[in-house]
DRENTI-980014 format. One record per residue (C-alpha): x, y, z. Coordinates in Angstrom, 1 decimal, always signed. Layout:
N
X Y Z
...
***
This chain:
395
+0.0 +0.0 +0.0
+1.4 +3.4 -1.0
+2.2 +5.8 +1.8
+0.1 +9.0 +2.0
+2.4 +12.0 +1.5
+2.3 +15.0 +3.9
+4.2 +18.0 +2.8
+5.2 +20.6 +5.5
+8.0 +22.9 +6.3
+9.2 +21.4 +9.6
+8.8 +17.9 +10.7
+9.1 +17.4 +14.5
+9.6 +14.0 +16.2
+8.5 +14.1 +19.8
+5.5 +15.8 +21.3
+6.9 +16.5 +24.7
+7.3 +20.1 +25.9
+10.2 +20.8 +23.5
+8.5 +19.6 +20.3
+5.1 +21.2 +21.2
+6.7 +24.5 +22.1
+8.6 +24.6 +18.8
+5.5 +23.8 +16.9
+3.6 +26.5 +18.7
+6.2 +29.2 +18.1
+6.4 +28.3 +14.4
+2.7 +28.4 +14.0
+2.6 +31.9 +15.4
+4.9 +33.0 +12.5
+2.8 +31.1 +9.9
+5.4 +28.3 +9.5
+3.9 +24.9 +9.0
+4.9 +21.8 +11.1
+3.8 +18.3 +11.7
+4.6 +16.6 +15.1
+4.6 +12.8 +15.5
+4.9 +11.0 +18.9
+5.1 +7.3 +19.7
+3.4 +7.7 +23.1
-0.3 +8.5 +23.5
-1.3 +11.9 +24.8
-2.7 +10.2 +27.9
+0.6 +8.4 +28.6
+2.6 +11.6 +28.5
+0.1 +13.4 +30.6
+0.1 +10.7 +33.3
+4.0 +10.5 +33.4
+4.5 +12.5 +36.6
+7.7 +14.6 +36.5
+8.8 +17.4 +38.8
+9.5 +20.8 +37.4
+11.4 +23.9 +38.5
+11.0 +26.5 +35.7
+13.5 +29.3 +35.1
+12.2 +32.8 +34.7
+12.9 +32.6 +31.0
+10.9 +29.5 +30.6
+8.0 +31.0 +32.4
+8.2 +34.2 +30.4
+8.1 +32.2 +27.1
+5.1 +30.2 +28.2
+3.2 +33.3 +29.2
+4.4 +35.8 +26.5
+3.9 +33.4 +23.6
+0.3 +32.8 +24.7
+0.6 +29.2 +25.7
-1.0 +29.8 +29.1
-0.7 +31.9 +32.2
-1.7 +29.0 +34.4
+1.9 +28.8 +35.7
+1.4 +32.2 +37.2
-2.0 +31.3 +38.7
-1.3 +27.8 +39.9
+2.5 +27.5 +40.1
+4.5 +28.5 +43.1
+7.0 +31.3 +42.7
+10.2 +30.6 +44.7
+12.5 +33.5 +45.4
+15.2 +31.3 +46.9
+16.4 +27.9 +48.1
+17.9 +26.7 +51.3
+21.3 +25.0 +51.6
+21.3 +22.9 +54.8
+24.5 +21.5 +56.3
+25.8 +20.8 +59.8
+22.1 +20.9 +60.8
+21.7 +24.5 +59.9
+19.9 +26.2 +57.0
+21.3 +29.0 +54.9
+18.9 +30.8 +52.5
+20.1 +31.8 +49.0
+17.8 +34.8 +48.2
+17.5 +34.9 +44.4
+15.5 +38.1 +44.4
+18.1 +40.0 +46.4
+21.1 +38.5 +44.6
+20.0 +38.6 +40.9
+16.4 +40.0 +40.9
+14.9 +36.8 +39.5
+12.8 +33.8 +40.7
+11.9 +30.3 +39.7
+8.5 +28.6 +39.6
+7.6 +25.2 +41.0
+5.4 +23.9 +38.2
+5.4 +20.2 +37.2
+6.6 +19.3 +33.7
+3.3 +17.4 +33.3
+1.5 +20.7 +33.6
+3.7 +22.3 +31.0
+2.9 +19.5 +28.6
-0.9 +19.8 +29.3
-0.8 +23.6 +28.6
+1.1 +23.1 +25.4
-1.0 +20.2 +24.2
-4.2 +22.1 +24.8
-2.9 +25.2 +23.0
-1.8 +23.2 +19.9
-5.2 +21.4 +19.9
-7.1 +24.7 +20.2
-5.0 +26.3 +17.4
-5.5 +23.3 +15.1
-1.9 +22.1 +15.2
-1.1 +18.8 +13.5
+0.1 +16.6 +16.3
-0.2 +12.9 +15.9
+0.2 +10.7 +19.0
+0.5 +6.9 +19.3
+2.3 +6.5 +16.0
+4.5 +3.4 +15.2
+7.1 +2.3 +12.8
+8.9 +5.7 +12.7
+11.9 +6.0 +10.5
+13.8 +9.0 +9.1
+15.4 +9.4 +5.7
+17.4 +11.9 +3.6
+18.8 +13.9 +6.4
+21.2 +15.7 +4.3
+18.6 +16.7 +1.7
+14.9 +17.0 +2.0
+14.2 +15.0 +5.2
+11.4 +12.4 +5.2
+9.7 +10.7 +8.2
+7.8 +7.5 +7.7
+5.3 +6.4 +10.3
+2.1 +4.5 +10.8
-0.7 +6.3 +12.6
-3.0 +5.0 +15.4
-5.5 +3.7 +12.8
-2.8 +1.8 +10.9
-2.5 +4.1 +7.9
+1.0 +4.7 +6.6
+2.4 +8.2 +5.9
+5.4 +9.9 +4.6
+6.2 +13.4 +5.9
+8.2 +15.5 +3.4
+9.8 +18.5 +5.0
+12.5 +21.2 +4.6
+13.9 +20.4 +8.1
+13.5 +17.7 +10.7
+13.8 +18.3 +14.4
+14.6 +15.4 +16.7
+12.9 +16.3 +20.0
+12.3 +12.7 +20.8
+13.8 +12.3 +24.3
+16.7 +10.5 +25.9
+16.1 +7.4 +23.8
+16.1 +9.4 +20.6
+15.7 +7.6 +17.3
+16.9 +10.6 +15.4
+20.2 +10.8 +17.3
+21.2 +7.3 +16.2
+20.6 +8.2 +12.5
+23.6 +10.5 +12.5
+26.7 +8.7 +11.2
+29.1 +7.8 +14.0
+31.9 +9.7 +12.1
+29.8 +12.9 +12.3
+29.1 +13.0 +16.0
+30.8 +12.9 +19.4
+29.2 +11.7 +22.6
+30.2 +12.8 +26.1
+29.1 +10.7 +29.1
+29.5 +11.0 +32.8
+28.1 +8.4 +35.1
+27.5 +9.3 +38.8
+28.1 +6.7 +41.5
+24.7 +7.3 +43.2
+21.0 +7.8 +42.4
+18.0 +9.5 +44.0
+15.4 +7.6 +46.0
+12.3 +9.6 +45.2
+9.0 +9.6 +47.0
+5.6 +11.2 +46.7
+4.1 +11.5 +50.2
+0.7 +12.6 +51.5
+1.9 +15.2 +54.0
+1.8 +19.0 +54.6
+4.6 +21.1 +53.3
+7.8 +21.0 +55.4
+9.0 +24.3 +54.0
+8.0 +27.0 +51.5
+11.0 +26.6 +49.3
+13.3 +23.7 +48.3
+15.8 +22.5 +50.8
+19.1 +21.0 +49.6
+20.5 +19.1 +52.5
+24.1 +17.8 +52.8
+24.8 +15.5 +55.8
+27.2 +12.9 +56.8
+24.5 +10.4 +56.0
+24.2 +11.6 +52.4
+22.2 +14.2 +50.4
+18.4 +14.9 +50.6
+16.1 +17.2 +48.7
+12.9 +18.4 +50.2
+10.5 +19.8 +47.6
+6.8 +20.5 +47.3
+4.0 +19.4 +45.1
+0.7 +20.7 +46.6
-0.6 +21.7 +50.0
-1.2 +18.0 +50.8
+1.2 +16.0 +48.6
+5.0 +16.5 +48.7
+7.9 +15.2 +46.6
+11.2 +14.4 +48.3
+14.5 +12.6 +47.5
+17.5 +11.1 +49.2
+20.8 +9.9 +47.8
+21.0 +6.1 +47.4
+22.9 +3.4 +45.6
+21.8 +3.1 +41.9
+21.0 -0.6 +42.5
+18.7 +0.1 +45.4
+15.4 -1.9 +45.3
+12.4 +0.2 +46.3
+10.6 -3.0 +47.5
+13.1 -3.1 +50.4
+11.9 +0.2 +51.7
+8.8 +0.5 +53.8
+7.5 +3.9 +55.0
+9.2 +3.8 +58.4
+12.6 +3.0 +56.9
+12.2 +5.8 +54.4
+11.3 +8.4 +56.9
+14.1 +7.3 +59.2
+16.5 +7.9 +56.4
+15.1 +11.4 +55.8
+15.2 +12.3 +59.5
+18.9 +11.4 +59.7
+19.7 +13.7 +56.8
+17.4 +16.7 +57.4
+16.0 +17.0 +60.9
+17.8 +18.9 +63.6
+18.2 +22.2 +65.5
+14.4 +22.6 +65.8
+13.6 +21.6 +62.2
+11.5 +18.4 +61.6
+10.0 +17.1 +58.4
+6.3 +16.7 +58.2
+5.6 +13.0 +57.4
+2.8 +11.0 +56.0
+1.9 +7.9 +53.9
+4.2 +7.3 +51.0
+2.2 +7.2 +47.8
+4.9 +6.5 +45.2
+8.6 +5.5 +45.4
+11.3 +5.2 +42.6
+15.0 +5.2 +42.0
+16.4 +7.8 +39.6
+19.9 +7.1 +38.2
+22.2 +10.0 +37.6
+24.2 +10.7 +34.4
+25.3 +13.5 +32.2
+25.2 +13.2 +28.4
+26.0 +15.6 +25.5
+25.7 +14.9 +21.8
+27.8 +17.2 +19.6
+27.1 +18.8 +17.2
+23.3 +19.3 +17.6
+22.9 +19.4 +13.9
+23.5 +17.0 +11.0
+22.5 +18.2 +7.5
+18.9 +19.3 +7.9
+18.3 +17.4 +11.1
+18.4 +19.4 +14.4
+18.4 +17.8 +17.8
+16.8 +19.5 +20.8
+16.2 +18.7 +24.5
+17.0 +15.3 +25.9
+17.7 +13.9 +22.5
+20.9 +16.0 +22.6
+21.7 +16.2 +26.3
+20.8 +15.1 +29.8
+21.9 +16.5 +33.2
+21.5 +15.3 +36.7
+18.4 +16.8 +38.4
+20.3 +18.6 +41.1
+20.5 +21.9 +39.2
+16.9 +21.7 +37.8
+18.1 +22.3 +34.3
+16.7 +19.5 +32.1
+13.3 +21.0 +30.9
+14.7 +24.5 +30.9
+17.5 +23.5 +28.5
+15.0 +21.9 +26.2
+12.9 +25.0 +26.1
+16.0 +27.2 +25.4
+17.0 +24.9 +22.6
+13.7 +25.3 +20.8
+13.7 +29.0 +21.4
+17.1 +29.3 +19.7
+16.1 +26.9 +16.9
+12.9 +28.8 +16.3
+14.8 +32.0 +15.8
+16.9 +30.3 +13.2
+13.9 +28.8 +11.4
+12.0 +32.1 +11.5
+15.0 +34.0 +10.1
+15.3 +31.4 +7.3
+11.7 +31.6 +6.2
+11.4 +35.3 +6.6
+14.7 +36.3 +4.9
+16.3 +33.3 +3.4
+19.3 +33.6 +5.7
+20.8 +30.5 +7.1
+23.1 +32.3 +9.5
+21.1 +31.6 +12.7
+20.5 +28.0 +11.7
+24.2 +27.5 +11.0
+25.0 +28.8 +14.5
+22.2 +26.9 +16.3
+24.4 +24.1 +17.6
+27.1 +26.4 +19.0
+24.6 +28.7 +20.6
+22.7 +25.9 +22.2
+25.8 +24.0 +23.4
+27.1 +27.2 +25.0
+24.3 +27.0 +27.5
+24.3 +23.2 +27.7
+27.9 +23.1 +28.9
+27.2 +25.9 +31.4
+24.3 +23.8 +32.7
+26.5 +20.7 +32.8
+29.0 +22.5 +34.9
+26.5 +23.9 +37.3
+24.7 +20.6 +37.7
+28.0 +18.8 +38.3
+29.1 +21.4 +40.8
+25.8 +21.3 +42.8
+25.8 +17.5 +42.7
+29.5 +17.1 +43.8
+29.1 +19.8 +46.5
+26.0 +18.2 +48.1
+26.3 +14.4 +47.6
+28.6 +12.0 +49.4
+30.8 +10.0 +47.0
+31.2 +6.3 +48.0
+34.5 +5.8 +49.7
+34.8 +9.4 +50.8
+37.2 +9.9 +53.7
+37.4 +12.6 +56.5
+39.3 +15.0 +54.2
+36.6 +14.8 +51.5
+33.9 +15.5 +54.1
+35.8 +18.4 +55.6
+36.6 +19.9 +52.2
+33.0 +19.6 +51.1
+31.8 +21.5 +54.2
+34.5 +24.1 +53.6
+33.1 +24.6 +50.1
+29.5 +25.0 +51.3
+30.6 +27.4 +54.0
+32.5 +29.4 +51.4
+29.4 +29.6 +49.2
+27.0 +30.8 +51.9
+29.4 +33.4 +53.3
+30.3 +35.0 +49.9
+27.9 +37.3 +48.1
+29.7 +36.6 +44.9
+29.4 +32.8 +45.3
+25.7 +33.1 +46.3
+25.1 +35.3 +43.3
+26.7 +32.8 +40.9
+24.5 +30.1 +42.3
+21.4 +32.3 +42.1
+22.1 +33.4 +38.5
+22.8 +29.8 +37.4
+19.7 +28.4 +39.1
+17.3 +31.0 +37.8
+18.7 +30.9 +34.3
+21.3 +32.8 +32.1
+20.3 +35.2 +29.4
+19.8 +33.7 +25.9
+23.1 +33.7 +24.0
+23.4 +35.7 +20.8
***
């Protein structure tokens, strides 16, 4: 049976926040796109993921007309707490750099974008199968089978691989034309969702001799929290009492006590850093987790993906409005400039706060000296605040 041809300007693989945001921005400028996604809309919507949004990400959601729900339902955080030696030290973002972040789950970002693309008549096709890509150095093509079993071929000027950390597009780039950078961390996060009141108004990053813990929030009655663990840890070995005992050892003290409750979910999240360079091959552009992943300590993953598509949109818009390829040609370098900043910041936060297996007394004392240096220096605090809330878009 012959494939039904679809002609468009930009084909996008992946209907997560990166793919949908790019499709939305293109549509506002009259640039056509088709988005294909192997997961169902329901599956993506029910994949619960945390989210700290930089001010630039929030501004793009609101200013581009996606939704202002993040301002109405998200929680603005003007700082974080670094907790060590049983004492808390607040990093005041507003005072240091004049910016804030928003606690707003990635799931909600997806729902806002999916609803906006649907309302605007965007061509987004979920639950596709048999996806393959062709002719990346010429006019890219995407073959796929839709949810009803009909076979299609998208013919486009450009292809964007925003198809996540298991990217199909990434592997279509010849090995001779790419370089991969990996860093595996010797620990993971044991994450829980608990039915409990908030323990704090802002995130607490706790360093202790028993290992790292992160106290976050979700709603007034449900909270998300993490502690450092072995990557091979089995969640079935942890009942509620054992979990809360571990959190108490790492966070409680000097008058501070976590508010506890029934554990609703538990998971182990491995840590790794990955970068694919360059982020372009022919007329294929990679964006988001398809090109890079970071450990969650610095809250950079989703924000990097949104920055990628903002930079890529500027290049595509310039090409279709003026015929210039200058911004498309510089896309990879501009995106990677921020990616490597984020990799460094995420590595720094991770190494400063976590206990490396086999660490000795010197390692522990040096780490505490680093934390003390940060919280007693206005310049060090300002660096942390600027990096956490987000750097300006590179030009």
